[in-house]
C-alpha positions in Angstrom: -0.1 0.0 0.0 3.2 2.8 0.7 4.7 2.2 -2.6 0.9 2.2 -4.6 -0.1 5.3 -2.4 3.8 7.1 -3.0 4.1 6.6 -6.8 0.0 6.6 -7.9 -2.3 7.8 -5.3 0.0 11.5 -4.8 1.9 11.2 -8.1 -1.1 10.7 -10.4 -4.4 10.7 -7.9 -5.2 7.4 -9.3 -5.2 3.8 -9.1 -2.6 1.9 -10.8 -5.3 -0.6 -12.4 -6.8 3.1 -13.7 -3.6 4.4 -15.3 -1.9 3.7 -18.8 1.3 1.5 -19.0 3.2 4.7 -19.9 1.8 7.0 -17.2 5.0 7.0 -15.3 6.9 8.5 -18.4 4.4 11.5 -18.9 6.4 14.5 -18.2 9.6 13.3 -18.7 11.0 15.3 -21.6 10.2 18.4 -19.0 13.2 18.2 -17.4 13.5 19.8 -13.8 11.9 19.0 -10.6 8.9 20.0 -8.5 8.4 23.3 -7.7 7.2 25.7 -4.5 6.3 29.4 -5.1 7.1 31.0 -1.7 5.3 34.2 -2.7 2.6 32.1 -3.8 0.9 31.4 -7.3 -0.7 35.3 -7.5 2.8 36.5 -8.1 3.4 34.5 -10.9 0.1 35.5 -12.5 0.4 39.3 -11.9 3.8 38.7 -14.1 2.2 36.5 -17.0 -1.5 38.1 -17.4 -0.1 41.7 -18.3 -3.2 43.8 -18.3 -5.3 40.8 -18.8 -8.4 40.7 -16.1 -8.1 37.5 -14.1 -10.8 36.7 -11.7 -10.3 33.7 -8.8 -12.3 32.2 -6.4 -15.5 33.4 -8.6 -18.4 31.1 -9.1 -19.8 31.0 -12.9 -22.7 29.8 -13.7 -23.4 30.0 -17.3 -20.6 30.4 -20.3 -22.6 32.0 -23.6 -20.4 32.8 -26.9 -21.9 34.9 -29.4 -20.9 36.9 -32.7 -19.8 39.7 -29.9 -17.2 37.5 -27.7 -18.4 35.3 -24.5 -20.6 36.5 -21.8 -19.7 34.9 -18.4 -22.6 35.0 -16.0 -21.2 34.7 -12.2 -23.3 33.3 -9.5 -23.9 37.1 -8.2 -25.9 38.0 -11.6 -23.3 39.5 -12.9 -22.2 39.0 -16.4 -18.5 39.8 -17.5 -18.0 40.0 -21.4 -14.6 39.6 -23.1 -13.3 38.8 -26.7 -12.0 35.6 -25.2 -12.1 33.8 -22.2 -10.0 30.7 -20.5 -12.4 29.1 -17.5 -10.6 26.9 -15.1 -12.9 24.8 -12.6 -12.2 21.4 -11.3 -13.7 18.5 -13.0 -15.9 17.7 -10.2 -18.1 21.1 -11.5 -17.9 19.9 -15.1 -19.0 16.3 -14.0 -22.2 18.0 -12.3 -23.1 20.6 -15.2 -23.4 23.1 -13.0 -22.1 25.6 -15.6 -24.5 25.9 -18.6 -22.7 26.4 -21.8 -24.2 28.2 -25.2 -23.5 26.8 -27.1 -23.6 23.4 -25.3 -20.4 21.7 -25.1 -19.3 18.8 -28.4 -20.5 15.5 -27.6 -16.5 14.8 -27.6 -16.0 17.4 -24.5 -18.9 15.9 -22.9 -17.6 12.2 -23.4 -14.2 13.4 -22.3 -15.2 14.9 -19.1 -17.6 11.5 -18.1 -14.2 9.5 -18.9 -11.6 11.6 -16.5 -11.7 10.3 -13.0 -10.9 12.6 -10.0 -9.6 11.6 -6.6 -8.7 12.9 -3.1 -5.5 14.6 -2.4 -5.1 16.1 1.0 -2.0 18.7 1.1 -2.0 20.3 4.7 0.6 23.0 5.7 1.5 22.2 9.4 3.5 24.7 11.2 5.2 24.0 14.2 7.2 26.4 17.1 10.5 24.5 16.1 12.0 22.2 13.5 12.3 18.7 14.9 13.2 17.3 11.6 16.4 17.3 9.7 16.7 20.4 8.2 18.6 19.7 5.5 16.3 17.1 3.8 13.9 17.9 0.8 11.6 15.3 1.6 10.4 13.0 4.6 9.2 9.6 3.6 7.0 8.0 6.6 6.1 4.1 6.7 3.6 3.6 9.3 3.0 -0.6 9.6 -0.1 -0.3 10.9 -1.7 2.0 8.2 0.7 1.9 5.3 0.6 4.5 2.6 -1.1 7.3 5.0 0.5 10.5 4.9 3.6 8.7 3.7 5.0 12.2 1.9 6.2 15.0 3.5 8.0 18.2 2.1 10.4 20.5 4.4 9.3 23.8 4.2 12.1 24.7 6.3 14.4 24.4 3.2 12.0 26.7 1.4 10.2 29.4 3.6 13.3 29.3 6.7 10.2 28.6 8.6 9.1 25.3 10.7 7.0 24.0 8.1 5.9 20.7 6.6 3.4 20.2 3.7 1.9 16.7 3.6 0.7 14.8 1.2 -2.2 12.0 1.7 -4.0 10.1 -1.6 -6.7 7.8 -1.1 -6.5 4.8 -2.7 -10.0 3.3 -3.0 -11.0 5.0 0.4 -8.8 2.6 1.9 -6.3 5.2 3.5 -8.9 7.1 5.0 -10.4 4.1 7.1 
């Protein structure tokens, strides 16, 4: 269970039998390791978006495309208009069909949404009064023989932020880890 959790649940958010044979090769051509952004994603977005309006944490109820561009209806009732829109929402929102699309999404897109899975990956950040682990390691792997695979990977935030912080990962393989 430990190895399955570490290599599948945490990395891919799926059970091993739900992955393609070459899933482990995905992204290998993109050299480099994982990245933590100490100043948060907003700093990255600010640099990339230039003068493009970006809204985060906004609930969208409908997207309508017409000859004049795109209208996005928000839960507040407001409609935002633009020539083009990039909308990023969790797969669960698309599966629940809680956003109306006009014109409707093509059948191929609906089939892709139905085929995609979603899993649970908990990522708590824990701050402690002081560092009680090796300050120089990047990652701490943990194996509990009573609950193998549960909370098996921790990132040493002290190495990145200079603060006694750990970032934990817990993927749920078929609900087995949450029991």
